[in-house]
MARMAR-925040 format. One record per residue (C-alpha): y, x, z; residue in three letters. Coordinates in steps of 0.2 Angstrom, whole numbers, padded with zeros to 4 digits, always signed. Layout:
residues N
YXZALA
...
END
This chain:
residues 505
+0109+0121+0224MET
+0110+0132+0209ALA
+0107+0126+0192VAL
+0096+0136+0181ALA
+0102+0137+0163THR
+0098+0145+0146SER
+0115+0153+0143ILE
+0124+0154+0127THR
+0141+0154+0132ARG
+0150+0155+0149SER
+0164+0141+0152PRO
+0180+0146+0159LYS
+0182+0134+0173VAL
+0199+0130+0182CYS
+0199+0122+0200ILE
+0214+0114+0207MET
+0215+0117+0226GLY
+0207+0129+0239ALA
+0202+0117+0252GLY
+0185+0112+0257MET
+0179+0104+0240SER
+0188+0118+0230GLY
+0179+0132+0239LEU
+0163+0122+0238LEU
+0165+0121+0219MET
+0168+0140+0217GLY
+0152+0144+0227ILE
+0142+0133+0217ARG
+0148+0142+0201LEU
+0145+0158+0209LYS
+0128+0153+0213GLU
+0125+0150+0194ALA
+0130+0166+0189GLY
+0148+0160+0183ILE
+0163+0171+0188ASP
+0174+0164+0175SER
+0183+0153+0186PHE
+0200+0152+0195THR
+0206+0142+0210ILE
+0224+0137+0209LEU
+0230+0133+0226GLU
+0248+0126+0228LYS
+0250+0135+0246ALA
+0250+0152+0252ALA
+0233+0151+0260SER
+0217+0141+0259LEU
+0211+0127+0270GLY
+0218+0112+0263GLY
+0220+0098+0276THR
+0214+0110+0291TRP
+0229+0123+0285ARG
+0242+0109+0284GLU
+0238+0100+0301ASN
+0241+0108+0317THR
+0247+0095+0328TYR
+0241+0095+0346PRO
+0225+0086+0349GLY
+0219+0089+0330LEU
+0201+0087+0329SER
+0188+0080+0316CYS
+0180+0062+0318ASP
+0164+0068+0311VAL
+0152+0079+0321PRO
+0154+0099+0318SER
+0136+0100+0313HIS
+0137+0087+0300TYR
+0154+0092+0294TYR
+0148+0109+0288SER
+0141+0115+0271TYR
+0122+0111+0272SER
+0119+0128+0264PHE
+0129+0138+0277ASP
+0128+0130+0294LEU
+0137+0136+0309ASN
+0127+0138+0325PRO
+0143+0143+0334GLN
+0152+0127+0334TRP
+0161+0125+0352SER
+0161+0107+0353ARG
+0152+0091+0345THR
+0169+0087+0337PHE
+0178+0103+0335SER
+0197+0106+0333GLY
+0207+0109+0317GLY
+0210+0129+0321ALA
+0191+0131+0323GLU
+0186+0121+0307ILE
+0200+0131+0297LEU
+0191+0147+0304GLU
+0174+0142+0297TYR
+0181+0138+0280PHE
+0190+0155+0280LYS
+0174+0163+0285GLY
+0165+0154+0271VAL
+0177+0160+0258ALA
+0175+0179+0263GLU
+0157+0177+0264LYS
+0155+0171+0247TYR
+0169+0183+0240ASN
+0180+0169+0233LEU
+0197+0178+0237SER
+0197+0187+0220PRO
+0196+0170+0211HIS
+0210+0162+0221ILE
+0228+0161+0215LYS
+0240+0156+0229PHE
+0257+0148+0227ASN
+0251+0141+0211LYS
+0253+0122+0210LYS
+0248+0114+0194VAL
+0262+0105+0185LYS
+0255+0099+0168ASN
+0237+0099+0161ALA
+0235+0094+0142LYS
+0218+0092+0134PHE
+0220+0100+0117LEU
+0209+0109+0105ASN
+0193+0106+0117GLU
+0202+0115+0131GLN
+0214+0110+0145TRP
+0230+0118+0144HIS
+0238+0121+0161LEU
+0255+0125+0167GLU
+0259+0129+0185THR
+0277+0125+0193GLU
+0281+0143+0192ASP
+0279+0143+0173GLY
+0262+0153+0172GLU
+0250+0145+0159THR
+0232+0145+0157ASP
+0217+0137+0148VAL
+0201+0131+0154ALA
+0186+0124+0146ASP
+0182+0113+0162ILE
+0195+0107+0175LEU
+0190+0101+0192VAL
+0202+0093+0203SER
+0199+0097+0221ALA
+0216+0091+0228CYS
+0210+0080+0242GLY
+0215+0063+0246ILE
+0225+0063+0262LEU
+0239+0078+0262HIS
+0255+0071+0254THR
+0264+0066+0270PRO
+0271+0048+0271LYS
+0289+0048+0277ILE
+0293+0031+0283PRO
+0308+0022+0275ASP
+0317+0019+0292ILE
+0336+0017+0291ALA
+0345+0031+0298GLY
+0331+0044+0299ILE
+0341+0059+0294ASP
+0354+0054+0307SER
+0344+0060+0322PHE
+0351+0074+0332ASN
+0334+0080+0340GLY
+0319+0087+0331ALA
+0310+0076+0319LEU
+0295+0081+0310PHE
+0279+0073+0303HIS
+0262+0077+0311THR
+0256+0088+0295SER
+0272+0099+0296GLN
+0272+0101+0315TRP
+0287+0112+0321ASP
+0280+0123+0334HIS
+0296+0131+0338ASN
+0302+0115+0346VAL
+0300+0115+0366GLU
+0291+0099+0370LEU
+0289+0102+0390LYS
+0300+0089+0399GLY
+0307+0082+0383GLN
+0308+0063+0379ARG
+0296+0062+0364ILE
+0293+0046+0352GLY
+0278+0045+0341VAL
+0279+0033+0327ILE
+0262+0028+0321GLY
+0245+0023+0327THR
+0233+0030+0315GLY
+0221+0046+0319SER
+0234+0058+0320SER
+0245+0046+0330GLY
+0231+0042+0342ILE
+0225+0061+0343GLN
+0243+0067+0349THR
+0247+0055+0363ILE
+0234+0063+0377ALA
+0241+0081+0375PRO
+0259+0076+0373LEU
+0257+0065+0388SER
+0253+0081+0398ASN
+0269+0089+0394VAL
+0283+0075+0390ALA
+0294+0069+0403SER
+0293+0052+0394GLN
+0282+0048+0379LEU
+0285+0032+0368TYR
+0271+0027+0355GLN
+0279+0014+0342PHE
+0265+0003+0336GLN
+0266-0007+0321ARG
+0247-0011+0320THR
+0234-0009+0334ALA
+0219+0001+0330GLN
+0201-0001+0336TRP
+0196+0014+0344ILE
+0178+0020+0346MET
+0174+0029+0361PRO
+0168+0047+0357LEU
+0161+0059+0370PRO
+0165+0077+0364ASN
+0156+0088+0375PRO
+0156+0107+0373GLY
+0142+0118+0368TYR
+0135+0131+0379SER
+0133+0150+0375ARG
+0114+0147+0377ILE
+0115+0132+0365HIS
+0124+0143+0352GLN
+0112+0157+0355GLN
+0097+0145+0352ILE
+0104+0138+0335LEU
+0108+0156+0331GLN
+0090+0161+0333ARG
+0082+0145+0326LEU
+0090+0141+0310PRO
+0078+0127+0307LEU
+0084+0118+0323LEU
+0101+0120+0318ASN
+0096+0111+0301ARG
+0089+0098+0310LEU
+0105+0095+0320TYR
+0114+0094+0303HIS
+0103+0081+0295HIS
+0101+0071+0312GLY
+0120+0068+0312PHE
+0120+0064+0294ARG
+0106+0052+0295ILE
+0114+0044+0311GLY
+0132+0044+0304PHE
+0126+0037+0286GLU
+0116+0024+0295LEU
+0129+0017+0307LEU
+0144+0019+0296SER
+0136+0013+0279GLY
+0126-0002+0287GLY
+0141-0007+0297ALA
+0153-0010+0282ILE
+0141-0021+0272LYS
+0134-0035+0283LYS
+0135-0042+0301ALA
+0119-0033+0307GLY
+0115-0023+0322TRP
+0127-0008+0316GLN
+0142-0019+0315ARG
+0138-0028+0331LYS
+0135-0009+0340LEU
+0152-0003+0334VAL
+0161-0020+0339ASN
+0153-0019+0356ARG
+0157+0000+0359ALA
+0175-0004+0353CYS
+0178-0018+0366LEU
+0170-0009+0379TYR
+0183+0005+0375ASN
+0198-0007+0374LEU
+0191-0016+0391ASN
+0195+0001+0400SER
+0214-0004+0400VAL
+0217-0011+0416LYS
+0234-0019+0413ASP
+0229-0036+0404PRO
+0246-0036+0395ALA
+0245-0019+0388LEU
+0226-0023+0384ARG
+0232-0037+0373GLU
+0246-0027+0365LYS
+0231-0014+0360LEU
+0220-0027+0354ARG
+0218-0027+0334PRO
+0218-0044+0325ASN
+0206-0039+0312TYR
+0188-0033+0313GLN
+0182-0016+0318ALA
+0180-0004+0303LEU
+0191-0014+0291CYS
+0202+0002+0293LYS
+0195+0018+0295ARG
+0187+0019+0312LEU
+0198+0029+0325VAL
+0187+0038+0338MET
+0194+0043+0354SER
+0189+0045+0373ASN
+0206+0052+0378GLU
+0218+0039+0371TYR
+0217+0024+0382TYR
+0218+0034+0399PRO
+0234+0042+0392ALA
+0242+0027+0386ILE
+0241+0021+0405GLN
+0250+0035+0411LYS
+0266+0031+0421GLU
+0276+0043+0408ASN
+0268+0034+0393VAL
+0275+0018+0385ALA
+0268+0007+0370LEU
+0282+0000+0361VAL
+0276-0015+0350THR
+0294-0023+0345ASP
+0299-0017+0327PRO
+0310-0003+0323ILE
+0327-0007+0317ASP
+0334+0010+0313CYS
+0335+0028+0320ILE
+0350+0034+0326THR
+0358+0051+0332ALA
+0351+0047+0350GLU
+0335+0039+0346GLY
+0327+0023+0340VAL
+0335+0007+0340ARG
+0323-0009+0340LEU
+0325-0026+0332LYS
+0329-0032+0349THR
+0344-0021+0350GLY
+0337-0009+0363GLU
+0340+0009+0360LEU
+0326+0021+0366ILE
+0334+0038+0368GLU
+0323+0052+0363LEU
+0324+0071+0361ASP
+0309+0073+0348VAL
+0303+0060+0336ILE
+0285+0064+0328VAL
+0281+0054+0312LEU
+0262+0049+0313ALA
+0264+0039+0297THR
+0250+0046+0289GLY
+0248+0050+0270PHE
+0249+0043+0253TYR
+0231+0040+0249PRO
+0221+0043+0233GLY
+0218+0056+0220VAL
+0233+0048+0209ASP
+0245+0054+0222LYS
+0238+0072+0221GLN
+0235+0076+0201LEU
+0249+0084+0190PRO
+0255+0075+0175HIS
+0240+0075+0164MET
+0236+0070+0145GLU
+0219+0067+0139GLY
+0213+0063+0121VAL
+0226+0057+0110ASN
+0240+0059+0122GLY
+0233+0047+0135MET
+0242+0050+0151THR
+0233+0049+0169ILE
+0247+0036+0172GLU
+0242+0025+0157GLU
+0224+0027+0162ALA
+0226+0021+0180TRP
+0240+0008+0174SER
+0229-0007+0181ASN
+0223+0003+0195GLY
+0214+0018+0200VAL
+0196+0020+0194ASP
+0183+0032+0190SER
+0166+0035+0181TYR
+0153+0037+0196ARG
+0167+0043+0207SER
+0172+0060+0198LEU
+0175+0058+0179ALA
+0187+0048+0168LEU
+0185+0041+0150PRO
+0196+0050+0138ARG
+0199+0065+0149PHE
+0184+0076+0143PRO
+0177+0091+0154ASN
+0188+0083+0169PHE
+0181+0080+0186PHE
+0188+0075+0203MET
+0179+0080+0218LEU
+0181+0065+0232LEU
+0188+0053+0218GLY
+0190+0034+0217PRO
+0172+0025+0223TYR
+0166+0041+0232CYS
+0161+0037+0251PRO
+0175+0039+0263ILE
+0173+0028+0278GLY
+0166+0038+0291ASN
+0156+0049+0281PHE
+0157+0069+0280SER
+0167+0072+0264VAL
+0157+0088+0265ILE
+0142+0079+0260SER
+0150+0069+0247VAL
+0157+0084+0239ALA
+0141+0093+0239GLU
+0132+0078+0230THR
+0147+0078+0216GLN
+0147+0097+0214THR
+0128+0096+0211ASP
+0131+0084+0198TYR
+0146+0094+0190ILE
+0134+0110+0189MET
+0122+0100+0178LYS
+0136+0095+0166PHE
+0141+0113+0166ILE
+0123+0118+0163ALA
+0122+0107+0147GLU
+0138+0115+0141TYR
+0132+0132+0143MET
+0115+0129+0134LYS
+0128+0123+0119GLY
+0125+0105+0120SER
+0142+0100+0117PHE
+0160+0107+0117LYS
+0168+0093+0126ALA
+0162+0076+0134MET
+0169+0062+0143SER
+0162+0045+0150PRO
+0161+0030+0139LYS
+0175+0017+0143VAL
+0162+0002+0142GLU
+0150+0011+0154ILE
+0164+0015+0166THR
+0170-0002+0166ASN
+0152-0010+0170GLN
+0149+0002+0184LEU
+0166-0001+0191ASN
+0163-0019+0190ASP
+0148-0018+0200GLN
+0156-0008+0213LEU
+0170-0019+0215LYS
+0159-0034+0217ALA
+0149-0026+0231ALA
+0165-0019+0239ALA
+0173-0037+0240ARG
+0158-0042+0252THR
+0162-0027+0264THR
+0172-0027+0280VAL
+0186-0018+0271TRP
+0191-0035+0264THR
+0189-0045+0280SER
+0209-0047+0283GLY
+0217-0031+0286CYS
+0229-0018+0276GLN
+0222-0001+0273SER
+0221+0015+0261TRP
+0204+0010+0256TYR
+0212-0004+0246LEU
+0221-0002+0228ASP
+0236-0010+0223ARG
+0226-0026+0217ASN
+0217-0027+0235GLY
+0201-0020+0228ASP
+0192-0007+0239PRO
+0190+0010+0230ILE
+0177+0016+0241SER
+0158+0017+0240TRP
+0151+0000+0246PRO
+0133+0006+0249TRP
+0122+0019+0258SER
+0123+0038+0257GLY
+0106+0039+0250ARG
+0111+0027+0236GLN
+0127+0038+0232PHE
+0116+0053+0230ARG
+0104+0043+0219GLN
+0118+0037+0209HIS
+0123+0055+0205LEU
+0105+0062+0203LYS
+0105+0062+0185GLU
+0117+0068+0171LEU
+0115+0054+0159ARG
+0121+0059+0142LEU
+0119+0042+0135GLU
+0134+0037+0145GLU
+0145+0049+0137PHE
+0154+0052+0121ASP
+0153+0070+0116PHE
+0158+0082+0102ALA
+0142+0093+0097PRO
+0146+0111+0099ALA
+0141+0116+0082THR
+0157+0104+0075SER
+0172+0113+0068THR
+0189+0109+0063GLU
+0184+0111+0045THR
+0171+0095+0046GLU
+0177+0079+0038GLU
+0185+0068+0051PRO
+0171+0056+0049SER
+0157+0068+0053LYS
+0166+0073+0070ARG
+0162+0063+0086SER
+0177+0055+0093ALA
+0178+0062+0111VAL
+0181+0050+0125GLY
+0184+0036+0113LEU
END
């Protein structure tokens, strides 16, 4: 949604990251007639998580018609839940359509960002410097691989790699393969690997609730109808959004029909495992949705194959030959796949940052990660985070979330362009009040019902949105200037200090 402005000046905007949210921010700026922006991407190509993850079985757990930009819906999705390669092609096509390539600088990972003289001063790892009036982090939340601290991990003689660093040069057919981990990536890889491995082992530390998820393909006729009837395509998008928000948002809050429906579906799926002993190994000891819900129709049939084994005994170490268990048993392997997830949270993705009076991002988050309305920070003026702390994650579409956030950021930029201020950041007391309300509500959700997950911060508090998608959009509907500290655009360095507004203090 373009924001109309009475332009007195055009800001220079820097966006860190050329994944889904970074591309979206660039499109929003172009819609508003702002071309003075740069997207700094750490890698050699765009796409974020869909560029980095290429493992067998990769797919999105949100319906494709919902996991799309609302202003650029794709009638050509091949399946209800499309694979990673198809999603990456969608984002590449969007970037080309909106002519974002001239704005993207590849292989430019931001190393330092310092707020000085009402601008952000940036330095990339290769030594390049730049300045920006407004800085936007679109670094994502799950793309820094978590390598497990297992003794002997460097001693293995075979191929060993993380799911997000898949080595496609490794021959898998006829190999003895071990998959360590049972998150989404670990679950998704089992079915395709079971079709090629001579023997496949999955090492499970924590069982997962798995929601059955039919994934029918879309026929050519279906695609042509949506192509010719854009309104119907839009109805698909909104229908999936409403359905997923109603189910996911309702299920986390209270033991109503949504949670009962999810529990019954997960139990029904688990009961498809015929062997009682295996079924009990796969049964989690926590409520469904306490962790991010894994969705698959293929996992349980695959884990029951004769050439597949579930290993629940703890790992002692990795040796040159394979994985040794605490029991002393050695499982000999040719390939080890680390499906061990990622370091979650925006705090793991941001560069070293200094806000007002030298306040570092580490100091700002010394007592735990938080944010103002999911996207800004006190003492860090003109800085925004897409998919920051307290935004909806769960099983929402992060595209829908990022669209709400970018709409809000564009309202901020519109005020900047009108000359309302030079630099502005949220008030500390307002941020604390809002976060206290969020934390109180989050403590009553299923996330605190007795499991460990990446939804929780170091203090055990959930840092995700505890209410509905509609309430989140309402939360960011207006730019509340009274909740910010700002310096008027007319201020100069020659004014007496007492007459200047303190930024972010």
